[in-house]
C-alpha positions in Angstrom: -20.0 8.0 27.8 -17.8 5.5 26.3 -18.1 5.0 22.3 -17.8 1.7 20.4 -17.6 2.5 16.7 -20.1 0.5 15.0 -19.1 -0.2 11.4 -20.1 -3.5 11.4 -16.8 -5.2 11.9 -15.9 -6.7 14.7 -16.7 -8.5 18.1 -18.9 -5.3 19.5 -20.6 -7.1 22.2 -17.8 -8.7 23.8 -16.0 -5.7 23.5 -19.4 -4.0 24.9 -19.4 -6.6 28.1 -15.8 -6.1 29.1 -15.9 -2.6 29.0 -19.2 -2.9 31.3 -17.5 -5.1 33.8 -14.6 -2.3 33.9 -17.1 0.3 35.0 -18.1 2.0 31.9 -21.7 2.3 30.4 -20.6 1.9 26.5 -22.6 2.4 23.8 -22.6 1.3 20.0 -22.2 4.3 17.9 -22.4 4.7 14.0 -23.7 8.3 13.9 -21.0 10.9 13.6 -22.9 13.4 15.8 -23.4 10.9 18.9 -19.4 10.1 18.4 -18.7 13.8 19.1 -20.7 13.7 22.5 -18.2 10.4 24.1 -15.5 11.2 26.7 -13.9 8.5 24.7 -14.2 5.6 21.7 -13.0 2.1 21.2 -12.2 1.4 17.7 -12.5 -2.5 17.6 -12.2 -5.0 14.5 -11.6 -8.4 13.3 -10.9 -9.5 9.4 -9.1 -8.0 6.7 -7.6 -4.6 6.5 -9.0 -3.3 3.1 -12.5 -4.2 3.7 -12.7 -3.2 7.2 -11.3 0.1 6.2 -13.9 0.5 3.4 -16.9 0.1 5.9 -15.3 2.5 8.6 -14.8 5.1 5.4 -18.7 4.8 4.2 -20.4 8.1 5.1 -17.6 9.6 6.7 -17.1 7.8 9.9 -13.6 7.1 9.5 -13.0 10.6 8.8 -15.2 11.6 12.1 -12.9 9.3 14.3 -9.3 11.0 12.8 -11.2 14.3 13.5 -12.2 13.5 17.0 -8.8 11.8 17.8 -6.8 14.9 16.6 -8.9 17.2 18.7 -7.8 15.2 21.9 -10.6 12.5 22.2 -8.8 9.5 23.9 -9.3 6.6 21.1 -8.1 3.1 21.8 -8.0 0.9 18.9 -7.8 -3.0 19.3 -6.8 -5.8 16.9 -7.6 -4.9 13.4 -8.9 -1.5 14.9 -5.5 -0.7 15.8 -4.0 -1.7 12.5 -6.7 0.5 10.7 -4.8 3.6 12.7 -1.6 3.2 10.9 -0.4 5.1 7.7 -0.8 1.9 5.5 -1.3 -2.0 5.4 0.0 -4.7 3.3 -2.3 -7.2 3.7 -3.5 -8.4 0.3 -1.9 -5.3 -1.3 -0.8 -1.7 0.1 -3.9 0.4 1.2 -4.2 3.8 3.2 -5.2 3.7 6.6 -6.4 6.4 9.2 -3.1 8.1 9.4 -3.0 8.5 13.2 0.4 6.5 13.7 3.0 6.5 11.3 4.6 3.4 9.6 3.3 0.2 7.9 1.1 -2.9 9.0 3.1 -6.0 8.0 2.7 -10.0 8.0 4.2 -11.4 11.0 7.6 -12.8 10.0 8.7 -14.7 12.8 6.0 -17.2 14.0 6.2 -20.7 12.9 2.3 -20.7 11.6 -0.1 -18.0 10.9 -2.6 -16.8 12.3 -1.1 -15.9 15.8 -3.4 -17.3 18.2 -3.2 -17.4 21.9 -1.4 -16.0 25.0 1.9 -14.5 24.5 3.8 -12.5 26.7 3.8 -8.7 26.4 7.0 -6.5 27.3 6.6 -3.2 28.1 8.7 -1.2 26.4 7.6 2.3 27.3 5.7 3.5 30.4 1.9 4.0 29.5 -1.0 4.7 31.4 -2.5 1.6 29.7 -0.1 -0.5 31.9 -1.5 1.1 35.4 -1.2 -2.1 37.7 -0.1 -4.6 35.2 3.1 -6.5 35.6 5.6 -6.2 33.0 5.5 -9.5 31.0 2.1 -10.0 31.8 0.2 -12.4 29.0 -2.4 -11.2 26.5 -4.7 -13.0 23.8 -3.9 -12.5 20.2 -5.4 -13.7 17.2 -3.6 -12.1 14.2 -1.6 -12.6 10.6 -0.4 -9.3 10.7 0.7 -6.5 13.0 2.3 -3.1 12.7 6.1 -3.0 12.4 8.4 -1.2 14.5 7.1 2.2 15.8 8.4 5.1 17.3 5.2 5.2 19.2 5.4 1.6 20.4 4.9 0.9 24.3 4.6 -3.0 24.2 6.4 -6.0 22.2 6.0 -9.6 22.2 8.2 -12.0 20.2 5.8 -11.9 17.1 5.0 -8.2 17.2 7.7 -5.0 18.1 4.6 -2.6 18.0 2.0 -4.8 20.0 0.7 -1.9 21.7 1.2 2.0 20.5 0.5 5.0 22.2 1.0 8.7 21.3 -0.8 11.1 23.4 -4.5 10.7 23.3 -4.3 7.7 21.0 -3.5 4.3 21.7 -4.0 1.0 20.5 -3.3 -3.1 21.0 -2.8 -5.6 18.7 -4.0 -8.1 21.5 -7.8 -8.1 22.5 -8.3 -7.0 26.0 -11.6 -8.3 26.3 -10.4 -11.8 25.9 -7.3 -11.1 27.9 -8.7 -12.2 31.6 -7.9 -9.6 34.7 -4.9 -7.8 33.0 -7.3 -7.3 29.8 -10.1 -5.7 32.0 -7.2 -3.5 33.8 -6.5 -2.2 30.3 -9.9 -1.1 29.7 -10.2 0.3 33.3 -7.1 2.3 32.8 -8.2 3.8 29.6 -11.5 4.7 31.4 -9.2 6.5 33.8 -7.5 8.1 30.8 -11.2 9.5 29.3 -12.0 10.5 32.7 -14.7 7.9 33.0 -13.0 5.5 35.3 
């Protein structure tokens, strides 16, 4: 079972539909015990960092996500869910994150306007199982005003985001939305399912 962490933030249904199209049987999960029975989890998110983190932390769900990730459960953060995995964010003040990746989330500095909305070419800066079958330079769909700064674990970059994707063993994340990124986005989800042993 692939768990979609349900903490009341994000486009949960579109993520679920994309995972279904990729061959999974996803389940929206907000219960800590049920989360522990999953083969892997997706941490989605849309909105602002601090309110999202407050909701994720309520009742200890965020702490459970970190615990399971550190025990080796595959986790994929998407958009704001990816940002929450970092140590801190500078969105509307400085706020601590989950700390699964070192570094900070900062405002996009190189875009003519914010938010960055639309298709961006992604350069694969490091090999990752997420890129299996995906051409370097493929386009993915982004909607964001903040992004992780340069990271030692970056596996993909765009002109607006030096760490548009990152991976550290079983912990992975994308600033783009795979569920909105056509065939290549679905392939990212299928590749994640393979990592989970659920492909």
